[in-house]
DSSP file (Angstrom, degrees, kcal/mol; ACC not computed):
  #  RESIDUE AA STRUCTURE BP1 BP2  ACC     N-H-->O    O-->H-N    N-H-->O    O-->H-N    TCO  KAPPA ALPHA  PHI   PSI    X-CA   Y-CA   Z-CA
    1    1 A M     >        0   0    0      0, 0.0     4,-2.1     0, 0.0     5,-0.2   0.000 360.0 360.0 360.0 -40.4  168.2  -68.7  -92.7
    2    2 A V  H  >  +     0   0    0      2,-0.2     4,-1.8     1,-0.2     5,-0.1   0.920 360.0  47.4 -67.3 -41.3  164.5  -69.8  -92.8
    3    3 A E  H  > S+     0   0    0      1,-0.2     4,-1.8     2,-0.2    -1,-0.2   0.928 111.8  50.6 -68.1 -40.6  164.8  -71.6  -89.4
    4    4 A A  H  > S+     0   0    0      1,-0.2     4,-2.2     2,-0.2    -1,-0.2   0.883 109.0  49.7 -64.0 -37.3  166.5  -68.7  -87.8
    5    5 A L  H  X S+     0   0    0     -4,-2.1     4,-2.1     2,-0.2    -1,-0.2   0.831 108.7  53.8 -75.0 -29.0  163.9  -66.2  -89.0
    6    6 A V  H  X S+     0   0    0     -4,-1.8     4,-2.2    -5,-0.2    30,-0.3   0.841 108.6  49.4 -66.1 -34.1  161.2  -68.5  -87.6
    7    7 A D  H  X S+     0   0    0     -4,-1.8     4,-2.1     2,-0.2    -2,-0.2   0.888 110.6  50.9 -69.0 -39.3  163.0  -68.5  -84.2
    8    8 A A  H  X S+     0   0    0     -4,-2.2     4,-1.9     2,-0.2    -2,-0.2   0.914 109.6  49.4 -69.0 -40.7  163.2  -64.7  -84.4
    9    9 A F  H  X S+     0   0    0     -4,-2.1     4,-2.3     1,-0.2     3,-0.3   0.956 112.1  49.6 -56.7 -54.8  159.3  -64.4  -85.2
   10   10 A N  H  X S+     0   0    0     -4,-2.2     4,-1.9     1,-0.2    -1,-0.2   0.874 106.6  54.3 -51.9 -42.8  158.6  -66.6  -82.3
   11   11 A W  H  X S+     0   0    0     -4,-2.1     4,-1.0     2,-0.2    -1,-0.2   0.887 111.3  45.9 -56.0 -44.1  160.8  -64.6  -80.0
   12   12 A R  H  X>S+     0   0    0     -4,-1.9     5,-2.1    -3,-0.3     4,-0.6   0.865 110.7  51.9 -72.3 -36.2  158.9  -61.5  -80.9
   13   13 A L  H  <5S+     0   0    0     -4,-2.3     3,-0.4     1,-0.2    -1,-0.2   0.799 106.0  55.3 -66.2 -28.6  155.6  -63.2  -80.5
   14   14 A E  H  <5S+     0   0    0     -4,-1.9    -1,-0.2     1,-0.2    -2,-0.2   0.757 102.5  57.0 -71.0 -28.9  156.7  -64.4  -77.0
   15   15 A L  H  <5S-     0   0    0     -4,-1.0    -1,-0.2    -5,-0.2    -2,-0.2   0.637 124.6-105.1 -73.9 -17.1  157.4  -60.7  -76.1
   16   16 A G  T  <5S+     0   0    0     -4,-0.6     8,-2.6    -3,-0.4     2,-0.6   0.411  75.9 141.0 103.0  -1.2  153.7  -59.9  -77.0
   17   17 A I  B   < -A   23   0A   0     -5,-2.1    -1,-0.3     6,-0.2     2,-0.3  -0.663  34.0-166.2 -80.0 118.8  154.6  -58.2  -80.3
   18   18 A R    >   -     0   0    0      4,-2.4     3,-0.8    -2,-0.6     4,-0.1  -0.722  29.3-121.7-110.6 164.3  151.9  -59.3  -82.8
   19   19 A R  T 3  S+     0   0    0     -2,-0.3    -1,-0.1     1,-0.3     4,-0.0   0.735 104.9  69.4 -74.6 -21.7  151.8  -59.0  -86.5
   20   20 A N  T 3  S-     0   0    0      1,-0.1    -1,-0.3     2,-0.1     3,-0.1   0.016 120.6-100.4 -89.4  31.5  148.6  -56.9  -86.6
   21   21 A D  S <  S+     0   0    0     -3,-0.8     2,-0.3     1,-0.2    -2,-0.1   0.703  88.7 115.9  58.3  24.8  150.5  -53.9  -85.1
   22   22 A T        -     0   0    0     -4,-0.1    -4,-2.4    -6,-0.0     2,-0.5  -0.744  57.5-136.2-114.4 166.1  149.2  -54.6  -81.6
   23   23 A T  B     -A   17   0A   0     -2,-0.3     2,-0.7    -6,-0.2    -6,-0.2  -0.988   8.8-141.4-129.0 130.4  150.9  -55.6  -78.4
   24   24 A D        +     0   0    0     -8,-2.6     5,-0.0    -2,-0.5    -7,-0.0  -0.776  21.5 174.7 -84.0 115.0  149.7  -58.3  -76.0
   25   25 A M        +     0   0    0     -2,-0.7    -1,-0.1     3,-0.0    -8,-0.0   0.408  39.8 119.2-100.4  -0.2  150.3  -57.0  -72.5
   26   26 A S  S >  S-     0   0    0      1,-0.1     3,-1.4   -10,-0.1     4,-0.1  -0.110  78.6-112.9 -64.9 158.8  148.6  -60.0  -70.8
   27   27 A E  T 3  S+     0   0    0      1,-0.2     3,-0.4     2,-0.1    -1,-0.1   0.712 118.5  55.3 -65.2 -18.0  150.4  -62.5  -68.4
   28   28 A Q  T >> S+     0   0    0      1,-0.2     3,-2.3     2,-0.1     4,-2.2   0.226  70.7 111.8 -94.9   9.8  149.9  -65.1  -71.1
   29   29 A R  T <4 S+     0   0    0     -3,-1.4   -13,-0.3     1,-0.3    -1,-0.2   0.728  72.4  57.5 -63.3 -21.3  151.5  -63.2  -73.9
   30   30 A S  T 34 S+     0   0    0     -3,-0.4    -1,-0.3     1,-0.1    -2,-0.1   0.513 123.1  22.7 -87.1  -1.5  154.4  -65.7  -74.1
   31   31 A S  T <4 S+     0   0    0     -3,-2.3     2,-0.9   -17,-0.1    -2,-0.2   0.467  95.3  90.0-138.0  -8.7  152.1  -68.7  -74.7
   32   32 A N  S  < S+     0   0    0     -4,-2.2     2,-0.3   -18,-0.1    -1,-0.1  -0.321  78.3  72.4 -93.9  52.5  148.8  -67.4  -76.1
   33   33 A F  S    S-     0   0    0     -2,-0.9     2,-0.7    -3,-0.1   -20,-0.0  -0.980  86.6 -99.7-152.5 162.3  149.7  -67.6  -79.8
   34   34 A V        -     0   0    0     -2,-0.3    -2,-0.1     1,-0.0   -21,-0.0  -0.737  44.2-128.2 -88.2 115.8  150.3  -70.1  -82.5
   35   35 A R        -     0   0    0     -2,-0.7     2,-0.2    -4,-0.1    -1,-0.0  -0.306  18.6-117.9 -62.1 142.2  154.0  -70.7  -82.9
   36   36 A E        -     0   0    0    -30,-0.3     2,-0.4   -29,-0.0    -1,-0.1  -0.480  28.5-156.5 -71.9 148.8  155.5  -70.4  -86.2
   37   37 A E        -     0   0    0     -2,-0.2     3,-0.1   -27,-0.0   -34,-0.0  -0.994  18.6-114.4-133.8 139.8  157.2  -73.6  -87.7
   38   38 A A        -     0   0    0     -2,-0.4   -35,-0.1     1,-0.1     5,-0.1  -0.254  44.7 -94.3 -60.3 151.0  159.9  -73.9  -90.3
   39   39 A P    >   -     0   0    0      0, 0.0     3,-1.5     0, 0.0     4,-0.4  -0.365  36.6-115.3 -64.9 148.0  158.8  -75.7  -93.5
   40   40 A S  G >  S+     0   0    0      1,-0.2     3,-1.2     2,-0.2     4,-0.2   0.764 109.0  69.8 -56.0 -28.6  159.6  -79.4  -93.4
   41   41 A W  G >  S+     0   0    0      1,-0.2     3,-1.2     2,-0.2    -1,-0.2   0.741  83.5  70.6 -66.2 -20.8  162.2  -79.1  -96.3
   42   42 A T  G X  S+     0   0    0     -3,-1.5     3,-1.2     1,-0.3    -1,-0.2   0.779  88.2  62.8 -65.2 -28.1  164.6  -77.2  -94.1
   43   43 A S  G <  S+     0   0    0     -3,-1.2    -1,-0.3    -4,-0.4    -2,-0.2   0.614  98.8  56.8 -72.7  -6.4  165.3  -80.3  -92.0
   44   44 A K  G <  S+     0   0    0     -3,-1.2     2,-0.5    -4,-0.2    -1,-0.2   0.511  79.2 107.1-100.9  -3.2  166.7  -82.0  -95.2
   45   45 A V    <   -     0   0    0     -3,-1.2     2,-0.1    -4,-0.2    -3,-0.0  -0.659  60.8-152.4 -79.1 120.9  169.3  -79.2  -95.8
   46   46 A G        -     0   0    0     -2,-0.5     2,-0.1     1,-0.1    25,-0.1  -0.291  20.5 -83.2 -91.9 174.2  172.7  -80.6  -94.9
   47   47 A A        -     0   0    0     23,-0.2    25,-0.2     1,-0.1    -1,-0.1  -0.418  44.3-102.2 -79.9 151.5  175.9  -78.9  -93.7
   48   48 A L        -     0   0    0     23,-2.4    -1,-0.1     1,-0.1     3,-0.1  -0.310  23.2-126.9 -64.7 152.7  178.5  -77.2  -95.9
   49   49 A E  S    S+     0   0    0      1,-0.1     2,-0.4     2,-0.1    -1,-0.1   0.905  95.4  32.6 -68.0 -42.9  181.7  -79.1  -96.6
   50   50 A K  S    S-     0   0    0      1,-0.0    -1,-0.1    22,-0.0    -2,-0.1  -0.914  98.9 -96.9-117.2 147.0  183.8  -76.1  -95.5
   51   51 A T        -     0   0    0     -2,-0.4     2,-0.5    22,-0.1    22,-0.2  -0.362  33.1-153.2 -63.0 134.1  183.0  -73.7  -92.8
   52   52 A L  E     -b   73   0B   0     20,-2.0    22,-3.0    -2,-0.1     2,-0.5  -0.954  11.2-163.8-113.1 119.7  181.5  -70.4  -94.1
   53   53 A C  E     -b   74   0B   0     -2,-0.5    22,-0.2    20,-0.2    20,-0.0  -0.941  19.8-178.2-115.8 129.4  182.2  -67.4  -91.9
   54   54 A F        +     0   0    0     20,-2.7     2,-0.4    -2,-0.5    21,-0.1   0.189  62.1  85.6-102.5   8.9  180.3  -64.1  -92.1
   55   55 A S    >   -     0   0    0     19,-0.3     3,-1.1     1,-0.1     6,-0.1  -0.971  61.3-154.2-125.3 128.0  182.3  -62.3  -89.3
   56   56 A E  T 3  S+     0   0    0     -2,-0.4    -1,-0.1     1,-0.3     3,-0.1   0.867 100.0  52.4 -62.4 -40.1  185.5  -60.4  -89.9
   57   57 A G  T 3  S-     0   0    0      1,-0.3     3,-0.3     4,-0.1    -1,-0.3   0.529 111.5-125.6 -75.9  -8.5  186.4  -61.0  -86.1
   58   58 A G    X   -     0   0    0     -3,-1.1     3,-1.1     1,-0.2    -1,-0.3  -0.360  46.5 -43.9  88.7-170.7  185.8  -64.7  -86.4
   59   59 A Y  G >  S+     0   0    0      1,-0.3     3,-1.3     2,-0.1    -1,-0.2   0.792 128.4  64.7 -69.6 -25.7  183.6  -66.9  -84.3
   60   60 A D  G 3  S+     0   0    0     -3,-0.3    -1,-0.3     1,-0.3    -2,-0.1   0.729  95.5  60.6 -71.6 -19.9  184.6  -65.4  -80.9
   61   61 A S  G <  S+     0   0    0     -3,-1.1     2,-0.3    -6,-0.1    -1,-0.3   0.311 103.3  52.9 -91.6  10.1  183.1  -61.9  -81.9
   62   62 A M  S <  S-     0   0    0     -3,-1.3    -7,-0.0    -5,-0.1    13,-0.0  -0.937  85.1-102.9-141.5 163.4  179.5  -63.1  -82.3
   63   63 A T        -     0   0    0     -2,-0.3    14,-0.4     1,-0.0    15,-0.1  -0.756  45.6-116.2 -85.5 127.4  176.8  -65.0  -80.6
   64   64 A P        -     0   0    0      0, 0.0     2,-0.5     0, 0.0    10,-0.1  -0.308  22.2-154.8 -62.5 146.3  176.4  -68.6  -82.0
   65   65 A E    >>  -     0   0    0     10,-0.1     4,-2.7     1,-0.1     3,-0.7  -0.981   7.1-149.2-128.3 118.1  173.2  -69.5  -83.7
   66   66 A S  H 3> S+     0   0    0     -2,-0.5     4,-2.3     1,-0.2     5,-0.1   0.816  92.0  56.9 -57.3 -39.1  172.3  -73.2  -83.7
   67   67 A N  H 34 S+     0   0    0      1,-0.2    -1,-0.2     2,-0.2     4,-0.2   0.858 115.5  37.4 -66.3 -34.8  170.4  -73.3  -87.0
   68   68 A F  H X4>S+     0   0    0     -3,-0.7     5,-2.1     7,-0.1     3,-1.9   0.890 113.3  56.2 -82.3 -38.7  173.4  -71.9  -88.9
   69   69 A L  H ><5S+     0   0    0     -4,-2.7     3,-2.5     1,-0.3    -2,-0.2   0.906 100.1  60.2 -55.2 -41.6  176.1  -73.9  -86.8
   70   70 A K  T 3<5S+     0   0    0     -4,-2.3    -1,-0.3     1,-0.3   -23,-0.2   0.679 108.1  45.4 -64.7 -14.3  174.5  -77.2  -87.7
   71   71 A R  T < 5S-     0   0    0     -3,-1.9   -23,-2.4    -4,-0.2    -1,-0.3   0.147 122.3-106.6-107.2  11.9  175.1  -76.3  -91.4
   72   72 A N  T < 5S+     0   0    0     -3,-2.5   -20,-2.0     1,-0.2     2,-0.5   0.823  77.7 134.1  63.8  34.6  178.7  -75.2  -90.7
   73   73 A I  E   < -b   52   0B   0     -5,-2.1     2,-0.8   -22,-0.2    -1,-0.2  -0.966  43.8-158.0-116.0 126.3  177.9  -71.6  -91.1
   74   74 A E  E     +b   53   0B   0    -22,-3.0   -20,-2.7    -2,-0.5   -19,-0.3  -0.910  36.4 143.7-106.5 108.1  179.3  -69.1  -88.6
   75   75 A M        -     0   0    0     -2,-0.8    -7,-0.1   -22,-0.2   -10,-0.1  -0.994  48.6-120.4-147.5 129.6  177.0  -66.1  -88.8
   76   76 A P        -     0   0    0      0, 0.0     3,-0.1     0, 0.0     4,-0.0  -0.387  19.6-169.9 -64.9 149.0  175.6  -63.6  -86.3
   77   77 A N    >>  +     0   0    0    -14,-0.4     3,-1.6     1,-0.1     4,-0.8   0.394  53.9 107.8-123.1   8.0  171.9  -63.5  -86.0
   78   78 A G  G >4 S+     0   0    0      1,-0.3     3,-1.2     2,-0.2     4,-0.2   0.868  79.5  57.8 -54.3 -40.3  171.2  -60.5  -83.8
   79   79 A Y  G >4 S+     0   0    0      1,-0.3     3,-1.2     2,-0.2    -1,-0.3   0.746  94.7  66.2 -66.9 -20.7  169.9  -58.5  -86.9
   80   80 A L  G X4 S+     0   0    0     -3,-1.6     3,-1.1     1,-0.3    -1,-0.3   0.812  93.9  58.8 -64.8 -28.6  167.3  -61.1  -87.5
   81   81 A Y  G << S+     0   0    0     -3,-1.2    -1,-0.3    -4,-0.8    -2,-0.2   0.467  96.6  61.8 -86.7   5.1  165.6  -60.2  -84.2
   82   82 A T  G <         0   0    0     -3,-1.2    -1,-0.2    -4,-0.2    -2,-0.2   0.316 360.0 360.0-104.1   7.2  165.1  -56.6  -85.4
   83   83 A V    <         0   0    0     -3,-1.1    -1,-0.1    -4,-0.1    -2,-0.1   0.471 360.0 360.0 -58.7 360.0  162.9  -57.6  -88.4
């Protein structure tokens, strides 16, 4: 979850949406910020033994999210991008 949130925050920053309630409209908006990074401990979290699925329709009804998939979790992440 932490890594997926970091990806979502960076996506918003790339769009020019800044935390101080301003919008960067410059041509460099996708690169003129400091990218967020997940804490180092997240790289040590292993995969679940059995697949955990958070979608009633199964894996086919959602967009895969790599940070969850590498931990054997099938979970849509679209809502994270509306934070």
